[in-house]
FIROTI-518092 format. One line per field, with one value per residue: residue in three letters; z, x, y of N, C-alpha, C, CB in turn. Coordinates in steps of 0.1 Angstrom, whole numbers, plus 2048, in hexadecimal, padded with zeros to 3 digits. Glycine has a CB too. Example, Ala and Ser with C-alpha at 12.3 -4.5 7.8 and 13.67 -1.06 7.14 Angstrom:
REM residues 2
type <- c(ALA  SER)
nz <- c(84E  847)
nx <- c(884  880)
ny <- c(7C7  7EA)
caz <- c(84E  847)
cax <- c(87B  889)
cay <- c(7D3  7F5)
cz <- c(84E  84F)
cx <- c(884  881)
cy <- c(7DF  800)
cbz <- c(85A  839)
cbx <- c(871  88D)
cby <- c(7D3  7FA)
END
This chain:
REM residues 81
type <- c(UNK  UNK  UNK  UNK  UNK  UNK  UNK  UNK  UNK  UNK  UNK  UNK  UNK  UNK  UNK  UNK  UNK  UNK  UNK  UNK  UNK  UNK  UNK  UNK  UNK  UNK  UNK  UNK  UNK  UNK  UNK  UNK  UNK  UNK  UNK  UNK  UNK  UNK  UNK  UNK  UNK  UNK  UNK  UNK  UNK  UNK  UNK  UNK  UNK  UNK  UNK  UNK  UNK  UNK  UNK  UNK  UNK  UNK  UNK  UNK  UNK  UNK  UNK  UNK  UNK  UNK  UNK  UNK  UNK  UNK  UNK  UNK  UNK  UNK  UNK  UNK  UNK  UNK  UNK  UNK  UNK)
nz <- c(860  870  86C  873  880  86D  85E  83C  821  807  7EF  7E2  7CB  7BE  7BF  7CF  7E4  804  824  843  854  863  874  876  88A  888  898  890  889  871  862  858  847  843  82B  823  809  7FD  7E7  7D3  7C4  7AB  7BA  7D4  7F2  7F1  7FC  817  810  816  81E  81F  838  831  815  814  812  81E  813  804  7F8  7E9  7D4  7B6  79D  79D  794  7A1  7AC  798  78C  76F  75D  748  755  764  76A  78C  797  7A7  7B9)
nx <- c(7B5  7CC  7DB  7F9  80A  826  827  82F  81A  802  7EB  7D1  7C2  7CC  7E7  7F9  813  823  82D  81A  80F  7FC  7DC  7B9  79E  77C  75D  748  758  767  787  7A0  7BE  7DC  7F4  815  82A  84C  855  85E  850  857  86D  863  854  838  817  806  7EE  7CC  7BC  7A4  7A6  7A0  7A7  7C3  7E1  7FD  81E  838  84F  862  850  84D  845  829  809  7FC  811  823  81D  812  81E  81B  807  814  819  81F  840  857  872)
ny <- c(78B  79D  7BB  7CA  7E7  7F3  7DC  7CD  7D2  7CA  7D8  7C7  7CD  7E6  7E1  7EF  7F5  7F5  802  7FD  817  825  820  81C  814  80E  813  801  7EA  7E9  7EF  806  80A  81C  81F  823  82A  824  82E  849  868  87D  883  888  87B  866  86A  858  83E  834  815  7FA  7E2  7C9  7C7  7C6  7B4  7A0  7AA  79A  7A3  7BE  7D2  7E1  7FB  800  809  81F  82C  834  84D  85F  84F  833  819  7FD  7DA  7CD  7C4  7AD  7B3)
caz <- c(860  877  866  87E  87D  868  853  82E  81C  7F8  7ED  7D7  7BF  7B9  7C0  7D6  7EE  80D  833  84B  85C  86C  874  87C  88C  889  8A1  889  888  865  865  84D  849  83C  826  81E  7FF  7FE  7DA  7D1  7B8  7A9  7C6  7E1  7F8  7EE  809  81A  80B  81E  819  827  83B  829  808  814  814  821  807  808  7F2  7E4  7C7  7B0  790  7A0  78B  7A8  7B0  78B  787  763  754  745  75F  762  775  797  796  7B2  7B7)
cax <- c(7C2  7CE  7E7  800  813  833  826  830  80E  7FF  7DD  7CD  7BC  7D5  7F5  800  81C  828  82C  80F  813  7EF  7D1  7AD  794  771  754  741  762  770  794  7A6  7CC  7E4  7FF  81F  834  859  858  85D  84A  85E  877  85D  84D  829  80E  800  7E2  7C5  7B7  79D  7B0  79E  7AC  7D0  7E8  80B  826  844  85B  861  84A  84D  83D  81B  802  7F9  81E  82A  814  817  823  814  806  81C  817  829  84A  85C  881)
cay <- c(78E  7A9  7C2  7D1  7F2  7EE  7D1  7D1  7CD  7CD  7D8  7BC  7D4  7EF  7DB  7FA  7ED  7FE  7FE  801  824  829  816  821  809  813  80D  7F5  7DF  7EA  7F4  80C  80A  825  818  82D  824  828  833  858  86C  889  885  889  86F  864  86A  84B  83B  82D  80A  7F1  7D8  7BC  7C9  7C3  7A6  7A1  7AB  793  7A9  7CB  7D2  7EF  7FE  800  814  82B  832  839  859  866  846  828  80F  7F0  7CF  7CE  7B9  7A9  7B3)
cz <- c(866  872  871  877  878  85E  845  828  80D  7F7  7E1  7CA  7B8  7B8  7C7  7E2  7F7  81C  839  855  865  86B  87B  87D  88F  892  89C  886  87B  86A  857  851  83E  839  81F  815  801  7F1  7D9  7C4  7B6  7B4  7D3  7E5  7F3  7FB  80B  813  815  818  822  82C  834  81B  808  817  818  814  80C  801  7EE  7D6  7C2  7A3  793  799  794  7AB  7A3  785  77B  75A  750  750  75B  76D  780  794  7A3  7B0  7BF)
cx <- c(7C4  7DC  7ED  809  821  833  827  822  80D  7F0  7D9  7C9  7C7  7E4  7FF  807  822  828  821  814  808  7E6  7C5  7A3  787  767  74D  74B  76A  77D  79A  7B6  7D3  7F1  808  828  841  85E  855  857  851  866  870  855  83E  822  80A  7F3  7DA  7BE  7AF  7A6  7AE  7A3  7BC  7D4  7F6  813  833  851  859  85C  849  846  82E  814  7FF  807  825  81F  81B  81E  819  813  80D  818  822  833  851  86C  888)
cy <- c(79C  7AF  7CA  7DD  7EC  7E2  7D6  7CB  7D1  7CD  7CF  7C3  7DD  7EB  7E6  7F1  7F7  7F7  804  80D  828  81F  81E  817  811  80B  801  7E9  7E0  7F2  7FA  80E  814  81E  823  825  82A  82F  842  85C  87B  88D  888  87D  870  864  85C  84A  831  822  802  7E6  7CB  7BC  7C7  7B6  7A9  7A2  7A4  799  7B7  7CC  7E1  7F0  7FB  80C  820  833  839  843  85F  85C  83A  81D  803  7E7  7D1  7C2  7B8  7AC  7A8)
cbz <- c(851  887  85A  886  889  873  855  827  824  7EE  7EA  7DD  7C3  7C1  7B2  7DC  7E7  80B  83B  853  854  868  87C  875  899  87D  8A4  87B  888  85A  86B  849  848  843  81B  82A  7F0  801  7D0  7D2  7BA  7A7  7C3  7E2  807  7E5  809  828  7FE  824  813  820  84A  828  803  81C  808  82B  802  804  7E5  7E5  7C7  7AD  783  7AF  785  7B5  7B6  780  792  767  75A  739  763  763  76F  7A7  78A  7B6  7BA)
cbx <- c(7C8  7CD  7E4  80A  814  83B  819  83D  803  806  7D8  7C1  7AF  7D4  7FC  7F6  827  821  839  809  817  7E9  7D5  7A7  799  76C  74A  73A  75A  769  79E  79F  7D1  7E5  7FB  827  830  862  84F  86B  83A  854  881  854  84E  826  802  7FD  7E4  7BC  7C0  791  7AF  790  7A8  7D6  7E7  80F  829  842  860  86C  83B  85C  843  819  7F5  7F2  828  82E  812  821  82F  819  7F8  82B  818  822  854  859  887)
cby <- c(78E  7A7  7CA  7C5  7FC  7EB  7C9  7CC  7D3  7C2  7E7  7B2  7DD  7FC  7D8  808  7E5  80B  804  7F4  830  836  807  82B  7FF  816  817  7FA  7D1  7F2  7E8  81B  7FB  833  80B  834  825  81C  82B  85F  86B  893  891  895  86F  857  875  848  835  835  802  7EB  7D5  7B8  7D7  7CC  79C  796  7BA  783  7A1  7D2  7CB  7F4  7F5  801  810  826  825  82C  864  871  841  821  80D  7F2  7C1  7CC  7BA  79B  7C1)
END
């Protein structure tokens, strides 16, 4: 699967959801994808997070309450709006 800039994706392990904002392709063939969430933490945007391309899947909806995003609160399962 080739992920493109601007795609909405979700990390299978952490459930982090966001938009692809950067891509790095390495000489040996692996790719790393930077994903930026629209969720704010204390009123400020969260920096993008890098993932292996193989760990990402397309996201079909907006998902919230990810454990990574809700810093300082109890982790919750992602729910679809």
